[in-house]
KOLSE-964621 format. One record per residue (C-alpha): residue number from 1; residue in one letter; x, y, z. Coordinates in pm, whole numbers. Example, Ala and Ser with C-alpha at 12.3 -4.5 7.8 and 13.67 -1.06 7.14 Angstrom:
   num   residuo       c1       c2       c3
     1         a     1230     -450      780
     2         s     1367     -106      714
***
This chain:
   num   residuo       c1       c2       c3
     1         m    10983     8480     2752
     2         a    11277     8525     2988
     3         e    11266     8725     3311
     4         h    11553     8882     3503
     5         g    11582     8852     3882
     6         r    11817     8846     4178
     7         v    11882     8553     4413
     8         i    11827     8604     4786
     9         n    11869     8243     4901
    10         v    11954     7896     4764
    11         n    11853     7563     4918
    12         d    11800     7199     4823
    13         d    11450     7045     4817
    14         a    11408     6673     4878
    15         m    11259     6494     4576
    16         g    10980     6241     4617
    17         d    10607     6231     4689
    18         v    10352     6166     4968
    19         y    10130     5866     5040
    20         a     9775     5906     4906
    21         l     9643     5644     5152
    22         d     9734     5472     5477
    23         h     9919     5143     5413
    24         a     9961     4852     5651
    25         a    10280     4649     5688
    26         g    10310     4357     5447
    27         v    10181     4522     5129
    28         t    10403     4558     4823
    29         e    10204     4825     4631
    30         l    10187     5184     4757
    31         q     9940     5447     4635
    32         l    10109     5787     4599
    33         t     9981     6121     4467
    34         d    10237     6180     4189
    35         v    10522     5942     4105
    36         a    10680     6168     3843
    37         d    11002     6209     4046
    38         f    11065     5832     4067
    39         d    11231     5602     3812
    40         e    10966     5382     3648
    41         d    11222     5099     3620
    42         g    11288     5092     3995
    43         g    11544     5225     4241
    44         w    11566     5324     4609
    45         c    11339     5532     4828
    46         l    11331     5634     5196
    47         i    11041     5480     5393
    48         a    11019     5557     5765
    49         d    11383     5675     5748
    50         v    11497     5335     5615
    51         p    11638     5300     5259
    52         t    11402     5065     5071
    53         a    11423     4918     4720
    54         y    11130     4956     4481
    55         a    11084     4757     4159
    56         s    10881     5001     3949
    57         v    10627     5284     3945
    58         d    10314     5329     3732
    59         d    10290     5693     3627
    60         e     9928     5656     3522
    61         a     9799     5492     3841
    62         d    10057     5676     4062
    63         t    10150     5349     4233
    64         m    10485     5214     4347
    65         t    10571     4841     4367
    66         l    10825     4748     4637
    67         v    11084     4471     4601
    68         d    11005     4338     4951
    69         p    10685     4373     5159
    70         l    10644     4695     5359
    71         v    10802     4650     5703
    72         g    10589     4896     5903
    73         d    10268     5098     5864
    74         v    10280     5430     5676
    75         v    10032     5718     5703
    76         e     9857     5921     5436
    77         g    10038     6249     5375
    78         d    10381     6133     5498
    79         f    10670     6207     5262
    80         i    10853     5930     5075
    81         a    11188     6055     4944
    82         i    11406     5930     4660
    83         w    11722     5774     4806
    84         d    12064     5781     4638
    85         a    12212     5446     4748
    86         e    12559     5536     4620
    87         s    12594     5860     4817
    88         g    12379     5744     5110
    89         a    12158     6054     5105
    90         p    11815     6164     4981
    91         v    11802     6301     4627
    92         v    11752     6678     4622
    93         e    11677     6948     4366
    94         r    11858     7282     4389
    95         v    11611     7575     4410
    96         a    11656     7949     4463
    97         q    11434     8220     4608
    98         v    11435     8505     4355
    99         v    11303     8861     4355
   100         f    11210     8966     3999
   101         d    11333     9303     3872
   102         e    10982     9443     3834
   103         q    10855     9293     4161
   104         v    10745     9562     4409
   105         e    10555     9350     4661
   106         g    10489     8990     4761
   107         d    10718     8708     4868
   108         p    11018     8591     4665
   109         m    10945     8323     4404
   110         t    11093     7974     4439
   111         v    11263     7880     4112
   112         a    11434     7552     4012
   113         v    11801     7566     3911
   114         d    11910     7392     3590
   115         h    12148     7106     3670
   116         h    12445     7253     3487
   117         l    12415     7576     3691
   118         v    12422     7405     4034
   119         p    12801     7462     4077
   120         l    12744     7835     4016
   121         l    12475     7879     4285
   122         p    12599     7749     4625
   123         l    12363     7696     4918
   124         g    12274     7964     5172
   125         p    12121     8312     5208
   126         r    12271     8602     5014
   127         g    12383     8933     5159
   128         d    12281     9269     5022
   129         v    12337     9165     4661
   130         g    12272     8814     4529
   131         e    12345     8664     4188
   132         s    12179     8814     3882
   133         v    11994     8537     3697
   134         i    11775     8474     3391
   135         i    11450     8281     3452
   136         d    11261     8090     3184
   137         d    10888     8137     3251
   138         t    10756     7984     2927
   139         t    10644     7667     3108
   140         d    10457     7593     3430
   141         d    10788     7523     3607
   142         l    11005     7830     3649
   143         r    11376     7752     3596
   144         i    11698     7950     3621
   145         v    11871     7906     3285
   146         d    12165     8145     3318
   147         v    12375     8317     3584
   148         i    12489     8658     3465
   149         g    12859     8733     3508
   150         k    12971     8368     3553
   151         s    13126     8151     3284
   152         p    12900     7873     3150
   153         s    13002     7515     3215
   154         l    12905     7168     3095
   155         d    12931     6879     3340
   156         l    12948     6542     3158
   157         t    12955     6342     3484
   158         g    12725     6046     3432
   159         a    12709     6087     3053
   160         i    12693     5757     2858
   161         p    13024     5735     2665
   162         s    12851     5595     2355
   163         t    12635     5908     2332
   164         i    12936     6140     2312
   165         p    13035     6163     1945
   166         t    13390     6064     1856
   167         p    13553     6333     1639
   168         i    13677     6222     1297
   169         p    14024     6366     1230
   170         a    14052     6593      928
   171         e    14428     6551      895
   172         p    14686     6280      971
   173         p    14881     6299     1300
   174         e    15153     6565     1286
   175         s    15416     6324     1417
   176         s    15468     5968     1527
   177         p    15511     5913     1901
   178         a    15843     5882     2074
   179         l    15922     5536     2212
   180         e    16064     5427     2546
   181         v    16209     5074     2574
   182         a    16275     4863     2884
   183         g    16430     4517     2870
   184         t    16329     4207     3067
   185         p    16503     3865     3060
   186         r    16282     3752     2768
   187         s    16113     4057     2617
   188         l    16116     4426     2533
   189         v    15847     4646     2687
   190         v    15777     4941     2461
   191         q    15578     5251     2553
   192         a    15464     5524     2315
   193         t    15444     5879     2450
   194         q    15277     6197     2324
   195         v    15006     6004     2137
   196         e    14731     6208     1975
   197         f    14365     6115     2029
   198         g    14230     5858     1782
   199         t    14576     5743     1674
   200         v    14671     5387     1579
   201         i    15040     5301     1624
   202         d    15242     5064     1403
   203         y    15535     4926     1608
   204         h    15835     4820     1389
   205         l    16146     4627     1499
   206         g    16474     4574     1314
   207         t    16820     4435     1386
   208         t    17017     4714     1214
   209         s    17012     5085     1283
   210         g    16843     5297     1018
   211         f    16620     5018      886
   212         v    16323     5116      669
   213         p    15992     5006      826
   214         d    15768     4790      608
   215         s    15536     4490      639
   216         t    15831     4259      725
   217         t    15932     4469     1027
   218         l    15580     4529     1166
   219         v    15540     4378     1515
   220         r    15194     4509     1600
   221         s    14938     4767     1485
   222         t    14727     4882     1780
   223         a    14587     5180     1972
   224         m    14765     5049     2286
   225         t    15046     5271     2410
   226         i    15229     4988     2590
   227         i    15314     4655     2426
   228         e    15545     4363     2506
   229         i    15762     4215     2227
   230         v    15884     3857     2282
   231         t    15967     3749     1923
   232         l    16093     3896     1597
   233         p    15829     4025     1352
   234         d    15798     3670     1210
   235         g    15612     3581     1530
   236         t    15818     3270     1612
   237         t    16187     3356     1655
   238         p    16259     3456     2017
   239         l    16463     3765     2091
   240         d    16838     3713     2140
   241         p    16996     3854     2458
   242         a    17319     3922     2265
   243         t    17151     4135     1997
   244         s    17067     4504     1995
   245         y    16725     4582     1851
   246         y    16602     4904     1693
   247         l    16246     5028     1707
   248         v    16039     5299     1541
   249         a    15671     5393     1550
   250         v    15442     5512     1271
   251         a    15122     5684     1379
   252         h    14816     5693     1154
   253         n    14444     5768     1171
   254         a    14149     5776      933
   255         a    14302     6070      742
   256         g    14649     5922      684
   257         a    14989     5845      837
   258         a    15254     6061     1005
   259         p    15628     6050      925
   260         v    15830     5768     1081
   261         g    15920     5840     1442
   262         v    16262     5863     1603
   263         e    16452     5534     1625
   264         v    16539     5392     1969
   265         e    16761     5101     2073
   266         g    16675     4824     2316
   267         r    16827     4505     2459
   268         l    16703     4226     2683
   269         k    16798     4259     3048
   270         l    16934     3925     3169
   271         s    16925     3990     3545
   272         d    16589     3959     3713
   273         s    16711     3884     4063
   274         d    16710     4239     4195
   275         t    16494     4293     4503
   276         i    16343     4631     4585
   277         a    16184     4668     4927
   278         e    15980     4975     4832
   279         l    15935     5155     4502
   280         t    15755     5485     4448
   281         v    15713     5587     4084
   282         s    15473     5797     3881
   283         k    15466     5537     3602
   284         l    15560     5168     3595
   285         v    15634     4982     3272
   286         g    15693     4608     3272
   287         g    15636     4283     3094
   288         t    15492     4099     3393
   289         l    15340     4268     3699
   290         s    15288     4065     4018
   291         g    15152     4188     4347
   292         a    14922     4109     4637
   293         t    14690     4400     4548
   294         i    14650     4591     4221
   295         l    14426     4898     4229
   296         a    14299     5018     3892
   297         g    14001     5204     3748
   298         l    13990     4983     3437
   299         l    14176     4660     3365
   300         a    14175     4539     3004
   301         i    14320     4200     2906
   302         g    14268     4168     2535
   303         l    13890     4193     2488
   304         i    13823     4107     2852
   305         t    13752     4412     3070
   306         i    13718     4468     3444
   307         d    13583     4800     3567
   308         p    13367     4928     3855
   309         d    13071     5012     3628
   310         n    13029     4693     3422
   311         g    13214     4438     3637
   312         i    13389     4155     3450
   313         v    13292     4120     3085
   314         v    13418     3837     2861
   315         p    13289     3874     2505
   316         g    13075     3583     2400
   317         g    12837     3562     2693
   318         i    13018     3577     3030
   319         t    12928     3877     3249
   320         i    12975     3930     3622
   321         p    12800     4266     3688
   322         a    12945     4509     3942
   323         n    12602     4614     4073
   324         g    12500     4269     4203
   325         d    12277     4174     3910
   326         p    12267     3801     3820
   327         i    12582     3655     3667
   328         q    12542     3563     3301
   329         l    12732     3249     3197
   330         i    12652     3132     2845
   331         a    12922     2867     2820
   332         h    13001     2506     2901
   333         a    13133     2468     3257
   334         v    13322     2186     3427
   335         l    13306     2220     3807
   336         k    13485     2025     4079
   337         s    13197     2087     4318
   338         l    12891     2310     4343
   339         t    12703     2446     4643
   340         v    12373     2625     4574
   341         e    12237     2829     4864
   342         g    11896     2892     4706
   343         n    11690     2714     4440
   344         a    11834     2549     4128
   345         s    11654     2472     3801
   346         f    11777     2232     3530
   347         f    11626     2224     3181
   348         g    11692     1935     2947
   349         l    11855     1603     3027
   350         s    12021     1593     3371
   351         q    12254     1296     3426
   352         l    12390     1162     3753
   353         f    12701      939     3757
   354         g    12718      862     4126
   355         v    12494      859     4432
   356         l    12188     1079     4478
   357         r    12165     1141     4852
   358         a    11867     1323     5004
   359         s    12042     1469     5309
   360         n    11877     1626     5608
   361         g    11640     1895     5486
   362         v    11805     2186     5672
   363         t    12180     2227     5633
   364         n    12396     2499     5784
   365         p    12394     2827     5588
   366         t    12698     2853     5361
   367         v    12677     3219     5254
   368         a    12760     3503     5494
   369         p    12505     3782     5548
   370         t    12555     4129     5405
   371         p    12642     4398     5663
   372         g    12606     4771     5602
   373         s    12564     5103     5777
   374         m    12303     5378     5800
   375         w    12170     5656     6022
   376         p    11801     5685     6118
   377         s    11657     6026     6041
   378         l    11334     6218     6084
   379         a    11190     6457     5827
   380         t    11050     6756     6016
   381         d    10836     7061     5945
   382         i    11145     7275     6006
   383         s    11181     7220     5629
   384         e    10885     7454     5578
   385         v    11099     7757     5658
   386         v    11374     7618     5434
   387         d    11124     7603     5149
   388         l    11060     7974     5208
   389         g    11430     8052     5179
   390         a    11542     8033     5541
   391         a    11884     7904     5650
   392         l    11897     7680     5958
   393         g    12138     7707     6250
   394         g    12104     7526     6584
   395         l    11915     7236     6742
   396         v    11808     7183     7107
   397         e    11549     6993     7306
   398         r    11268     7224     7415
   399         i    11308     7318     7782
   400         d    10943     7292     7889
   401         h    10844     7014     7646
   402         t    11096     6732     7632
   403         d    10897     6569     7351
   404         q    10984     6850     7112
   405         w    11289     6968     6913
   406         v    11360     7336     6848
   407         g    11557     7446     6543
   408         a    11665     7807     6480
   409         f    11655     7973     6138
   410         s    11751     8299     5971
   411         f    11545     8458     5699
   412         f    11543     8761     5476
   413         g    11509     9035     5736
   414         g    11548     8833     6055
   415         g    11490     8492     6209
   416         g    11331     8278     6477
   417         a    11289     7914     6577
   418         r    11055     7628     6489
   419         a    10939     7358     6734
   420         v    10853     7009     6606
   421         d    10729     6686     6760
   422         k    11014     6439     6827
   423         a    10816     6136     6718
   424         t    10648     6268     6402
   425         g    10843     6579     6303
   426         e    10515     6771     6288
   427         g    10543     7144     6350
   428         i    10425     7279     6689
   429         g    10487     7653     6667
   430         f    10730     7940     6613
   431         f    10950     8094     6884
   432         f    11138     8411     6972
   433         p    10882     8672     6860
   434         n    11091     8939     7038
   435         m    11395     8877     6816
   436         p    11483     9214     6658
   437         y    11458     9286     6287
   438         n    11772     9207     6086
   439         f    11912     8970     6352
   440         y    12020     8650     6175
   441         p    12055     8347     6411
   442         a    12360     8127     6345
   443         g    12322     7887     6637
   444         l    12111     7788     6937
   445         t    12180     7618     7273
   446         r    12027     7596     7620
   447         v    12153     7605     7978
   448         g    11915     7550     8265
   449         s    11586     7730     8191
   450         s    11728     7968     7928
   451         y    11789     7959     7555
   452         y    12097     8126     7406
   453         v    12090     8240     7043
   454         l    12410     8340     6862
   455         g    12345     8563     6562
   456         e    12457     8838     6330
   457         d    12298     9175     6416
   458         h    12275     9385     6100
   459         q    12140     9681     6296
   460         r    12478     9695     6472
   461         q    12725     9664     6179
   462         g    12673     9287     6153
   463         d    12847     9216     6485
   464         y    12778     8877     6646
   465         y    12569     8892     6966
   466         v    12436     8628     7204
   467         f    12071     8683     7308
   468         r    11931     8507     7617
   469         f    11559     8410     7630
   470         d    11354     8245     7905
   471         t    11104     7961     7848
   472         d    10831     8219     7769
   473         m    11051     8353     7489
   474         v    11110     8680     7669
   475         k    11454     8829     7606
   476         t    11643     8855     7937
   477         g    11990     8961     7826
   478         e    12253     8993     7555
   479         w    12630     9037     7500
   480         l    12869     9109     7217
   481         a    13056     8794     7115
   482         f    13286     8928     6841
   483         p    13284     9194     6566
   484         s    13152     9164     6211
   485         d    13478     9057     6048
   486         q    13369     8694     6082
   487         v    13366     8528     5736
   488         w    13284     8172     5841
   489         r    12957     8099     6020
   490         p    13021     8024     6394
   491         a    12836     7780     6623
   492         i    12720     7793     6984
   493         g    12696     7508     7236
   494         t    12745     7426     7603
   495         d    12922     7207     7853
   496         g    12611     7208     8072
   497         t    12695     7524     8270
   498         q    12902     7748     8040
   499         i    12849     7874     7685
   500         i    13091     7747     7418
   501         i    13141     7922     7082
   502         a    13347     7770     6799
   503         r    13454     7957     6484
   504         y    13713     7961     6210
   505         l    13920     8276     6165
   506         t    14013     8395     5816
   507         n    14369     8266     5864
   508         g    14241     7910     5914
   509         r    14267     7899     6294
   510         l    13984     7708     6465
   511         v    13917     7893     6792
   512         v    13692     7789     7081
   513         e    13579     8044     7342
   514         e    13411     7979     7675
   515         y    13170     8229     7837
   516         s    12963     8242     8150
   517         t    12586     8257     8099
   518         t    12607     8636     8146
   519         g    12868     8681     7876
   520         v    13186     8695     8084
   521         s    13469     8548     7876
   522         a    13626     8266     8077
   523         r    13896     8138     7842
   524         v    13995     8105     7478
   525         n    14186     7823     7317
   526         l    14318     7718     6980
   527         c    14195     7387     6839
   528         l    14358     7391     6496
   529         p    14652     7614     6402
   530         v    14689     7874     6129
   531         g    14670     7719     5783
   532         s    14383     7477     5850
   533         t    14105     7469     5589
   534         p    13827     7694     5724
   535         t    13456     7615     5688
   536         h    13122     7705     5844
   537         m    13039     7557     6185
   538         g    12740     7332     6255
   539         g    12760     7292     6633
   540         v    12983     7245     6937
   541         f    12962     7041     7259
   542         m    13187     6988     7561
   543         g    13140     6715     7822
   544         t    13181     6345     7896
   545         a    12880     6225     7691
   546         d    12942     5852     7624
   547         f    13319     5881     7568
   548         g    13422     5794     7923
   549         a    13629     6116     7941
   550         d    13575     6486     7873
   551         r    13573     6575     7506
   552         l    13529     6893     7305
   553         i    13328     6804     6993
   554         v    13325     7050     6704
   555         a    13080     6972     6423
   556         t    13178     7146     6102
   557         r    12908     7208     5848
   558         s    13055     7015     5556
   559         n    13369     6839     5687
   560         q    13404     6571     5954
   561         i    13308     6605     6319
   562         l    13622     6681     6520
   563         a    13715     6573     6875
   564         f    13963     6731     7119
   565         d    14080     6670     7476
   566         p    13973     6977     7679
   567         s    14203     6878     7967
   568         t    14486     7015     7750
   569         w    14319     7360     7742
   570         v    14592     7606     7844
   571         n    14561     7937     7658
   572         s    14490     8091     7320
   573         t    14833     8002     7183
   574         t    14833     7634     7279
   575         t    14671     7383     7042
   576         l    14432     7136     7204
   577         t    14519     6768     7170
   578         r    14310     6611     6897
   579         v    14145     6271     6963
   580         t    14095     6126     6614
   581         a    13962     5793     6749
   582         h    13653     5982     6870
   583         e    13587     6164     6543
   584         w    13325     6056     6292
   585         a    13168     6135     5955
   586         r    12849     6336     5904
   587         a    12530     6129     5884
   588         g    12412     6082     5529
   589         s    12690     6315     5408
   590         t    12443     6597     5480
   591         q    12551     6943     5594
   592         v    12529     7011     5968
   593         a    12311     7311     6058
   594         g    12257     7215     6424
   595         f    12422     6971     6667
   596         h    12296     6843     7002
   597         w    12373     6590     7278
   598         d    12047     6499     7453
   599         g    12201     6293     7734
   600         t    12168     5968     7537
   601         r    12304     6025     7187
   602         f    12428     6292     6945
   603         r    12199     6427     6675
   604         h    12230     6680     6399
   605         l    11989     6897     6204
   606         d    12077     6918     5836
   607         t    12027     7222     5613
   608         g    11704     7075     5473
   609         g    11530     7034     5811
   610         r    11592     6660     5865
   611         i    11718     6540     6206
   612         w    11973     6253     6203
   613         d    12046     6016     6493
   614         y    12400     5894     6564
   615         s    12461     5556     6725
   616         k    12634     5497     7057
   617         r    12933     5330     6888
   618         v    13212     5556     7011
   619         t    13497     5425     6795
   620         t    13537     5230     6471
   621         q    13573     4856     6526
   622         t    13591     4549     6301
   623         v    13315     4298     6377
   624         g    13211     3962     6238
   625         v    12852     3917     6118
   626         a    12691     3572     6085
   627         h    12346     3411     6093
   628         t    12168     3079     6151
   629         w    11848     2921     6022
   630         y    11586     2889     6296
   631         d    11258     2708     6358
   632         g    11067     2922     6606
   633         d    10759     2697     6621
   634         s    10758     2494     6942
   635         g    10520     2244     6784
   636         g    10632     1931     6599
   637         t    10959     1818     6756
   638         g    11026     2159     6917
   639         t    11241     2455     6812
   640         h    11564     2400     6621
   641         e    11861     2601     6501
   642         t    12153     2535     6266
   643         e    12517     2620     6320
   644         d    12621     2970     6212
   645         s    12717     3076     5861
   646         p    13064     3201     5767
   647         a    13118     3539     5934
   648         a    13140     3851     5715
   649         p    13398     4100     5845
   650         w    13272     4459     5868
   651         s    13437     4782     5977
   652         w    13164     4929     6197
   653         k    13236     5300     6171
   654         a    13202     5528     6473
   655         r    12849     5667     6524
   656         t    12694     5463     6242
   657         w    12418     5205     6286
   658         l    12483     4848     6174
   659         t    12247     4691     5921
   660         v    12245     4321     5829
   661         t    12060     4151     5543
   662         t    12069     3771     5527
   663         p    11988     3521     5252
   664         t    11631     3391     5248
   665         p    11572     3093     5486
   666         p    11526     2760     5303
   667         d    11165     2715     5422
   668         a    11057     3078     5387
   669         g    10804     2988     5119
   670         n    10659     2687     5304
   671         l    10308     2796     5407
   672         d    10190     2451     5514
   673         p    10035     2504     5862
   674         g    10101     2140     5943
   675         a    10476     2171     5884
   676         a    10592     2271     6231
   677         d    10962     2187     6191
   678         k    11057     2429     5913
   679         a    11357     2665     5895
   680         d    11165     2981     5806
   681         r    11339     3232     6034
   682         v    11683     3382     6092
   683         k    11895     3461     6396
   684         v    12165     3725     6347
   685         y    12494     3712     6538
   686         v    12759     3986     6562
   687         g    13078     3994     6765
   688         t    13447     4069     6791
   689         g    13761     3864     6837
   690         g    13623     3563     6651
   691         t    13320     3519     6883
   692         v    12978     3624     6755
   693         r    12678     3664     6983
   694         l    12304     3679     6924
   695         q    12174     4029     6845
   696         q    11829     3974     6696
   697         t    11585     3692     6612
   698         l    11390     3789     6301
   699         a    11025     3714     6242
   700         a    10914     3482     5962
   701         g    10946     3657     5627
   702         v    11200     3914     5752
   703         v    11565     3901     5641
   704         s    11690     4244     5758
   705         i    11754     4342     6117
   706         t    11641     4656     6292
   707         p    11960     4866     6269
   708         l    12192     4802     6565
   709         d    12294     5091     6788
   710         v    12518     4905     7031
   711         l    12652     4550     7046
   712         d    12511     4298     7295
   713         t    12828     4133     7429
   714         g    12663     3902     7683
   715         s    12409     3716     7473
   716         a    12415     3357     7344
   717         v    12668     3219     7096
   718         p    12556     3006     6797
   719         p    12489     2633     6850
   720         a    12785     2399     6817
   721         s    12578     2149     6616
   722         n    12281     2154     6378
   723         g    11967     2106     6587
   724         f    11758     2003     6288
   725         i    11988     1705     6221
   726         s    12010     1588     6583
   727         a    11630     1601     6621
   728         g    11565     1428     6291
   729         s    11296     1687     6243
   730         a    11359     1763     5879
   731         p    11431     1448     5677
   732         g    11550     1471     5320
   733         q    11270     1487     5066
   734         l    11223     1378     4707
   735         e    10913     1540     4559
   736         s    10717     1522     4233
   737         t    10499     1808     4115
   738         a    10285     1574     3901
   739         v     9994     1410     4090
   740         d     9735     1138     4029
   741         s     9357     1158     4071
   742         n     9397     1125     4450
   743         g     9646     1410     4469
   744         d     9939     1174     4526
   745         p    10274     1241     4353
   746         l    10335     1057     4026
   747         w    10676      898     3966
   748         k    10827      700     3684
   749         f    11160      519     3712
   750         t    11285      359     3391
   751         g    11558       99     3362
   752         s    11375     -185     3534
   753         g    11081     -132     3297
   754         e    10849      -47     3585
   755         a    10636      264     3630
   756         v    10541      318     3994
   757         t    10254      559     4076
   758         p    10226      683     4341
   759         w    10571      609     4477
   760         r    10551      684     4846
   761         p    10407      431     5099
   762         r    10052      484     5227
   763         v     9936      419     5585
   764         v     9596      257     5657
   765         d     9433      257     6002
   766         a     9151       -4     6035
   767         t     8980     -228     6292
   768         m     8865     -592     6322
   769         s     8571     -630     6552
   770         g     8318     -868     6711
   771         t     8481    -1214     6691
   772         s     8600    -1510     6904
   773         v     8914    -1700     6793
   774         a     8991    -2040     6943
   775         a     9340    -2115     7073
   776         g     9584    -2199     6793
   777         t     9341    -2103     6512
   778         t     9323    -1808     6269
   779         e     9067    -1540     6181
   780         t     9055    -1376     5838
   781         a     8914    -1032     5742
   782         t     8919     -809     5432
   783         i     9034     -453     5507
   784         g     8978     -160     5267
   785         y     9245      105     5216
   786         g     9009      400     5192
   787         f     9167      498     4858
   788         t     9219      348     4512
   789         l     9559      269     4363
   790         d     9640      273     3991
   791         a     9779      -82     4021
   792         n     9799     -362     4278
   793         p    10056     -279     4549
   794         d    10397     -447     4559
   795         a    10383     -522     4932
   796         i    10180     -457     5246
   797         v    10306     -492     5601
   798         g    10119     -437     5924
   799         n    10053     -529     6286
   800         i     9813     -488     6575
   801         a     9832     -120     6669
   802         g     9706     -125     7030
   803         f     9600     -335     7332
   804         v     9239     -456     7343
   805         t     9092     -667     7629
   806         g     9065    -1032     7531
   807         a     9308    -1005     7237
   808         g     9639    -1023     7423
   809         a     9760    -1339     7237
   810         m     9652    -1226     6890
   811         v     9916    -1152     6621
   812         v     9910    -1073     6247
   813         r    10014    -1397     6076
   814         q    10010    -1279     5714
   815         i     9868    -1020     5472
   816         d     9786    -1125     5117
   817         t     9545    -1102     4822
   818         y     9639     -746     4734
   819         t     9403     -544     4513
   820         t     9387     -174     4425
   821         t     9127     -117     4702
   822         n     9176     -382     4978
   823         c     9373     -679     5110
   824         r     9322     -990     5327
   825         v     9458     -991     5686
   826         v     9505    -1326     5871
   827         l     9518    -1317     6255
   828         l     9651    -1606     6472
   829         n     9563    -1677     6838
   830         t     9894    -1788     6993
   831         g     9739    -1839     7338
   832         t     9597    -2153     7514
   833         t     9241    -2021     7549
   834         a     8994    -1859     7314
   835         a     9037    -1487     7242
   836         t     8718    -1280     7242
   837         f     8751     -910     7147
   838         t     8591     -611     6969
   839         d     8744     -323     6765
   840         l     9099     -457     6741
   841         p     9311     -176     6579
   842         i     9517     -280     6276
   843         k     9780      -54     6107
   844         l     9887     -135     5752
   845         v    10166       20     5540
   846         v    10086      -15     5170
   847         h    10387        0     4933
   848         p    10259       83     4579
***
């Protein structure tokens, strides 16, 4: 059945789940408690405040499989949110706290809001009378299904076009469209106007006025409203510049045709030499359009389409997706050259008409890394009061515990503050027990050893007061800030010694007032003039911070964060100078409920209880982002590094953190512990003015940096040459995955008729011992390889591998009598006396 109730507050709940177990870094499968909120085909989630891709979830086992291994440890009970990569914010569900009509006691019920009703129920607490709603309680999940007194709406945003039925017309079009004709030196460009939905247009062309359209005059039948005509209807005869042409349109649909449209005249325009420096039009019609940049939502060229959803689609098997999925090319291709950054696989016959060169194994990276931006954030237990229907307002560092944040909130009947641990977000306790009933905090700041709470006092006509509390939460003073005619929520802050209050007036003026800590008004000034778009405030700050000069920062709740020069503060009629270079966008596009400068960086508390960190990047700046391949193992021939990749330009926005993801290093999958000289790591370089400098060296298996706060401008630049090549540490390789009984690669080269297995040379270390060789004579010994070949070797070379007393004049004269297991070695004494020795080392190289 349906219940009737009244809304007292609306808020957004983060969607996601919690970890069922502790998980260590490096795993790819996470055990959760309930994965119902996540997409079983994969998507994005928020792990340790970092957006992370997951491949799938198993709704029976409640497990999640990540695309890449987990970067850091996670703890049982921590929340893992769904992340909307497009909007850059966690996914939320709109919920409302509702008092049922028959409810006489107990707390309000939290009820989910149907998606199509979200526009009708904005966030925030209600006053004396909230919206009247209908609640469906026939299932376990209570949902608001109607808002009484507001028109219903249907939002088709995100609907799949193919699922929306196309109406079939019951009658033919009432009329054929009017035509507009423009001439070019070789064609007529014709546009149809006032075209009904589902209409096909027959374009007819004649050389005499009043002609009757038929199959001989038909130029084109199409749903397109703009066409170009370059020939007569016969399709071959070009248009004549000296002739006037007459055109009509006939519209038709599945139900029939409309009467012939109004005839228009057109001629070719011979002059195409006009030059227009700048042209502003609402519509542009032309036969050929050329330009450096063309911006369009959808570009259709015949059956080929280009759009931001599907990318480039050529019917028949060519697709370049817009979302970064693999390119599909089902076609024959002729390429001048081809560079493959990763692996390449060839199936079927592969032919080479030229030279196969196995170059040095580690070449310079050819693909630039992918830069991006983000803001670290911390989910806190301040959200617990939001879940109960509270609205947040204000964020400060706790005076007597610098490891804690304090966020103020207002609730049905009053308010208070919640302290949380800075590192974990875990709740510590509740503050301001002496706050009077029906006082609704709107903001919170601190000066010295006192807290200052700005709020709406409903026991005194809703006027705004400032209450002062000491560190023991004892109220020590108050003052009236302004009367109850305030429509837009104000904010309170400080310059370190004075109290600053920012608010929008109903006429759009943004006003900032300065008070002493006892409530004495010091000065008032106008930031934005009458006519500005008013909104609720999130916070205010005045001081030098990291700007290098005094700034007044006003954080609006849902617009950008504004910056002004307080040195231009004169009086209430003079507008402060705005410093747009020091303004920035809200982190995660979330609403600002509290705003704080902690002496190091700015932070804001959003309306869901999450605290966001801003970077120390003061202004927006274009940077170049590059990377190198790196061998961090000092074994082998030492460490090596390539030259840097092409640099990707990136507009590093003010107060954002820079992220960089690189391609996978070429030796990332090489787990051979004996391979010391492998390019399995990445160094990331970022810089300005064409010079990039080292920012981070990533560990093996890691291709994404820890987000950058500030740029290191004094670090190393990339190498000028490839260190792998100069050291000869990574020779080119030709490998075979087939092996013989000894584990050696099998090769077969046809053309000479020979099959060679294995192909690579084998080294044999042996000794000849216990003999005396007279001067000028030879000594012969049979030496075993220590392995068995499939056939007798082609050649064996060798020599004496080290000095042994008594054998100084001995040399290898020849090696012969090859078998699959041994060969004969002949030594010659080139001296004038006998050579007596033991354990003479011999090194052989066997060429199969």
